[in-house]
C-alpha positions in Angstrom: -29.8 -4.2 32.5 -32.9 -5.0 30.4 -36.5 -4.1 31.2 -39.7 -5.3 29.7 -42.5 -2.8 28.9 -45.8 -4.5 28.5 -48.8 -2.8 26.9 -52.1 -3.5 28.7 -54.9 -1.2 27.5 -56.1 2.2 26.6 -59.0 4.4 27.3 -60.3 7.7 25.9 -60.4 10.6 28.3 -63.2 13.1 27.6 -62.5 16.7 28.5 -65.7 18.8 28.2 -65.3 22.0 26.2 -61.7 21.2 25.3 -60.8 20.9 21.6 -58.3 18.1 22.2 -58.3 14.3 22.0 -56.7 12.5 24.9 -56.0 8.8 25.3 -54.4 7.1 28.3 -52.2 4.1 27.5 -51.5 1.8 30.3 -48.3 -0.4 30.6 -46.5 -2.6 33.0 -42.7 -2.3 33.6 -40.4 -4.9 35.1 -36.8 -6.0 35.0 -36.4 -8.9 32.6 -34.5 -11.0 35.2 -37.6 -10.8 37.5 -40.0 -12.5 35.1 -41.2 -15.9 36.2 -39.8 -15.4 39.7 -41.5 -15.1 43.0 -40.7 -11.4 43.0 -42.4 -10.7 39.7 -45.7 -9.5 41.0 -44.3 -7.2 43.6 -41.6 -5.9 41.3 -43.9 -5.0 38.5 -44.7 -1.3 38.1 -47.9 0.0 36.6 -47.3 3.1 34.5 -49.3 5.1 32.0 -49.0 8.0 29.6 -51.7 10.4 28.5 -51.2 11.5 24.9 -53.2 14.4 23.8 -53.5 16.0 20.4 -55.3 19.2 19.4 -58.1 19.2 16.9 -56.1 21.5 14.7 -53.1 19.1 14.6 -55.3 16.1 14.0 -57.0 17.9 11.2 -53.7 18.9 9.6 -52.7 15.2 9.6 -56.1 14.1 8.1 -57.0 12.2 11.3 -60.5 13.6 11.7 -63.6 11.7 10.7 -66.6 14.1 10.7 -66.9 15.7 14.1 -64.7 13.0 15.7 -61.3 11.4 15.2 -60.3 8.8 12.7 -59.6 5.3 14.2 -56.0 5.5 13.0 -55.4 8.2 15.6 -55.5 5.7 18.4 -52.6 3.7 17.0 -50.6 6.8 16.1 -50.9 8.3 19.6 -50.0 4.9 21.0 -46.8 4.9 18.9 -45.9 8.4 20.2 -46.7 7.4 23.8 -44.7 4.1 23.6 -41.6 5.9 22.3 -41.9 8.6 24.9 -42.0 6.0 27.7 -39.1 4.1 26.3 -37.0 7.3 26.2 -37.9 8.1 29.8 -37.1 4.6 30.9 -33.7 4.9 29.3 -33.1 8.3 30.8 -34.3 7.1 34.2 -36.9 9.9 34.3 -40.0 7.6 34.1 -42.9 8.4 36.4 -46.1 6.5 37.3 -48.2 9.1 35.4 -46.7 10.7 32.2 -48.0 13.1 29.7 -47.2 13.9 26.1 -48.8 16.8 24.2 -48.9 17.1 20.4 -49.8 20.5 19.2 -48.9 22.6 16.1 -46.2 24.4 18.1 -44.7 21.2 19.6 -44.7 18.9 16.5 -44.1 20.9 13.3 -44.3 18.0 10.8 -46.8 18.9 8.0 -47.9 15.3 7.6 -48.1 12.5 10.2 -44.7 10.8 10.4 -46.2 7.3 11.2 -47.9 4.8 9.0 -50.7 3.3 11.2 -50.9 0.2 9.0 -47.6 -1.1 10.3 -48.1 0.0 14.0 -48.8 -3.1 16.2 -51.0 -2.4 19.2 -51.9 -5.6 20.9 -52.7 -6.2 24.5 -49.9 -8.1 26.2 -47.4 -6.9 23.5 -43.9 -6.6 25.1 -41.0 -4.3 24.3 -37.4 -5.1 25.4 -35.6 -2.1 26.6 -31.8 -2.0 27.2 -31.2 0.5 30.0 -27.7 2.0 29.6 -25.3 1.9 32.4 -24.8 5.6 32.3 -27.6 7.9 33.2 -28.6 10.8 30.9 -27.0 13.2 33.5 -23.7 11.3 33.1 -24.0 11.4 29.4 -24.7 15.1 29.3 -21.4 15.8 31.1 -19.4 13.7 28.5 -21.0 14.7 25.2 -19.0 17.6 23.9 -20.7 17.8 20.5 -24.1 18.2 22.1 -22.8 20.9 24.4 -21.2 22.7 21.5 -24.5 22.6 19.5 -26.5 24.1 22.3 -23.9 26.7 23.2 -23.5 27.7 19.5 -27.2 28.0 19.1 -27.3 30.5 22.0 -24.4 32.5 20.6 -26.0 32.7 17.1 -29.3 33.8 18.6 -27.5 36.5 20.6 -25.9 37.9 17.4 -29.1 37.9 15.5 -31.0 39.5 18.4 -28.3 42.2 18.6 -28.7 43.1 14.9 -32.3 42.1 14.0 -34.0 42.4 17.4 -35.0 38.8 17.4 -33.4 35.3 17.5 -33.0 33.1 14.4 -33.1 29.6 15.8 -36.4 28.8 17.4 -37.6 25.6 19.2 -41.0 24.4 20.2 -39.9 22.6 23.4 -36.5 23.1 25.1 -36.5 19.4 26.1 -36.1 18.5 22.4 -32.4 19.5 22.9 -32.0 16.4 25.0 -32.1 14.4 21.7 -28.5 15.4 21.1 -27.3 13.7 24.3 -29.2 10.4 23.5 -27.7 7.4 21.7 -29.1 5.8 18.6 -28.7 2.0 18.9 -31.6 0.9 16.6 -33.4 2.0 13.5 -36.2 3.2 15.7 -34.0 5.4 17.8 -32.1 6.7 14.8 -35.3 7.6 13.1 -36.5 9.4 16.2 -33.2 11.4 16.4 -33.1 12.3 12.7 -36.7 13.4 12.6 -36.2 15.6 15.7 -33.1 17.2 14.3 -34.7 17.8 10.9 -37.6 19.6 12.6 -35.2 21.6 14.7 -33.2 22.6 11.6 -36.4 23.8 9.9 -37.5 25.8 12.9 -36.2 29.2 11.8 -37.7 32.5 12.6 -39.5 33.2 9.4 -40.9 36.6 10.4 -37.5 37.9 11.3 -35.9 36.5 8.1 -38.6 38.0 5.9 -38.0 41.4 7.4 -34.2 41.1 7.2 -34.4 40.1 3.5 -37.4 42.3 2.5 -39.0 39.2 1.1 -42.4 37.7 1.5 -43.2 34.9 4.0 -44.3 32.7 1.1 -40.6 31.6 0.6 -39.4 28.7 2.7 -37.4 29.6 5.8 -34.2 27.9 4.4 -34.5 30.0 1.2 -34.8 33.2 3.3 -31.8 32.2 5.3 -29.8 31.5 2.1 -30.8 34.9 0.7 -29.7 36.7 3.9 -26.4 34.9 4.0 -25.7 35.5 0.3 -25.5 39.2 1.2 -22.7 38.4 3.6 -20.8 35.5 2.2 -20.4 33.5 -1.1 -20.1 30.3 1.0 -23.5 28.6 1.0 -22.3 25.5 3.0 -24.7 26.3 5.9 -27.8 26.3 3.8 -26.5 23.2 2.0 -26.1 21.3 5.3 -29.5 22.4 6.5 -31.2 21.4 3.3 -29.6 17.9 3.4 -30.6 17.4 7.1 -34.2 18.2 6.2 -34.0 15.9 3.2 -32.6 13.1 5.4 -35.6 13.6 7.8 -38.0 12.8 4.9 -36.9 9.2 4.9 -37.7 8.5 8.5 -39.7 6.9 9.9 -42.1 6.0 7.1 -41.9 8.5 4.2 -39.8 6.1 2.2 -36.4 6.3 0.5 -37.9 7.2 -2.9 -38.6 10.7 -1.7 -36.6 13.3 -3.6 -33.3 14.1 -2.0 -33.2 11.2 0.5 -30.5 9.1 -1.2 -28.5 12.2 -2.1 -28.6 13.3 1.6 -27.1 9.9 2.7 -24.3 10.4 0.2 -23.8 14.0 1.3 -23.2 13.0 4.9 -21.2 9.9 3.8 -23.7 7.5 5.4 -24.2 3.9 4.5 -27.4 3.3 2.4 -29.3 1.9 4.1 -27.8 2.9 7.4 -26.3 0.0 9.3 -24.3 1.5 12.1 -26.9 3.8 13.7 -24.7 5.3 16.5 -21.9 6.1 14.1 -24.3 7.6 11.6 -26.0 9.7 14.3 -22.7 11.1 15.5 -21.8 12.0 11.9 -25.1 13.9 11.5 -24.6 15.7 14.8 -21.1 16.7 13.8 -22.4 18.1 10.5 -25.0 20.2 12.2 -22.4 21.4 14.7 -20.1 22.4 11.8 -23.0 24.3 10.1 -23.7 26.2 13.3 -20.0 27.1 13.6 -20.0 28.3 10.0 -23.2 30.3 10.5 -21.7 31.9 13.7 -18.5 33.0 11.9 -20.4 34.5 8.9 -22.8 36.5 11.1 -20.0 37.5 13.4 -18.0 38.9 10.5 -21.1 40.7 9.3 -21.5 42.3 12.7 -17.9 43.4 12.9 -18.3 45.2 9.5 -21.5 47.0 10.5 
């Protein structure tokens, strides 16, 4: 079944004394088969999404202009909101009123991932959405790799908490784990998944790693992890996979393929360059991450047994 998401308008929402920017983006949603039929008017749903971003995050992305926001912010938040609605429509979790919050702890990208110059934001603009036959709930019961990833993350954190009194693998929002259960049938969806996974891979407990390795926090979290694991094993495959996943993220959605390490990361995971089969490539990347977690678990487990 296909649905049409049509963009209508936006408005700024002023929240006194709050250091955030909020924009409400209004859309219409209808089944494609209902367009130009007598039922179209009654079958059309009006939905909206409030996208808010903190001043701190906007500033870190160079989206402030004096004491207000840069005009590009409107288009960037529109892109975030549109993508969030499309995911919810596909998951069958869409509501009349939706909210997306963009803060430093929810979106860890150091630079804005979107290029506003290529974002189209025109009233009446339509987006065709193919709604899968299976609901997200059905997919969750069938996706073994996604389940293994989440389970292994919990097991690794349990081991680290036992030895270092804190977990290793952090996450800004638990719902981000749903990305592992979602498909990637287009370049946009593939980019979204890869970016989310890259951010997840980079979300390591730097404070804990610094203490465990007796190194300063100035080192990157991957370097700290590599240093810790080198005391346990000569196999550096875990850090290697993590590094390449982060490099792969740099290519999507708009950073460009000429960024250092991007082409090499495609070769490392045996992906076509450029990627053509998005679902197959996404499954390869998920499997690689799952393998890295399995390796990490075994290394830390062996270290625990020797202690």
